[in-house]
N, C-alpha and C positions, 0 to 999 in steps of 0.2 A: 525317641525321647519322650520322657514322661512330663505331663503337664498337670501338676498337682496344685490345687487351690484350696487353701484353708483360711477361713475368716479369722480375724483378730480375736474375737471372743473365744473361739475354739482353742486357739494358741494360748490365750491367757488362762483358760480353764485347765488345760494340760499342764502348764507351768505351775499353777497354784496347787494342783494335785500332787505333782512331783515334789514340790517344796514341802508340802504338808507331810508327805510320806517320809521324807528325810528328817524332818523335825521330830516326828513320832519315833523314828528309829533311834535318833540321838537321845531323846528323852528316856527311852527304855534301856539305854546302855548303862551298865553299872560302872561306877568309879572304882570301888573296891571289890575284891573277890575274897571269899573265905577259902580255907584249904580245900574244902569239898568242891566249891565252885571252880577253883583253879584246877583241881584234879580232873573235874568233868570237862572243863574248857580245853585242857591240853591232852586229855585222855591218857594221863600218867598218874600213877599211884602217889599217895602222900610220901611214903619213904623215898621214892625216886626224886620227888620234888625237893625233899630235905637234902638228900645225899648229893644230887647233881647240881641243884640250883641255889638253895639257901646257903649251904656250906661254901659255895663258890661265889657269893656276893649278891644274890638276888635280894633286893630290899624288901623288908616286910615291916608292918606296923602292928604293935601289940596293944590290945585293949583288954586288960585283965588277963584272962587265959586265952583269949581269942586272937588269932593271927590273921591279919589282913594284908592283901597285896594289891597295889595299884595296877589295874589292868594295863595301862599305858607303859608302866615301868617293866612289867612282865614281857610285853611285846618288844620293847627296846632291848631288853636283856637277851631275849632269844634271837633277835635280829643281829645283835653284836656277836653272839656265839656262832650262829649259822653263817655269818659273813666270813668267818675264819675257817670254815670247813671247805673241803674239796672232796673229790671222789674217793681218795684214799684215806682221808681223815674226816669222817662224817659220823663219828660215834660220840655221844655225850660223855662216855666213860673217859675219853681222852682229856676232857676239860676238868676232871676231878683234881682238886688241889690247885687249880689255876684260877685265881680270882679274875673275874671279868668286870671291868668298870662300865657302868651305865652312864652315858653322857646325857645330861638333861638339857 
């Protein structure tokens, strides 16, 4: 059996460091993604994003000529689609023309 002893100061320092790392991570996380950022994030081209996701209900926000996507909504949209997939039905092509509702 192990007998590990850690003083309270060490534990507090470890907790503070972990909390600060999480705060920094959250502070650097983007709320909106541009088409390019979304394409890089998903490793999918813009035409595929348009054809498979936007045309099938992925929310976007337009500012002038710029299209923005909420990262959280993208993740929820993909979670909804992939939850409907199985081993035989796992191709995004299947979901073309089937609007997927994102529950907020």
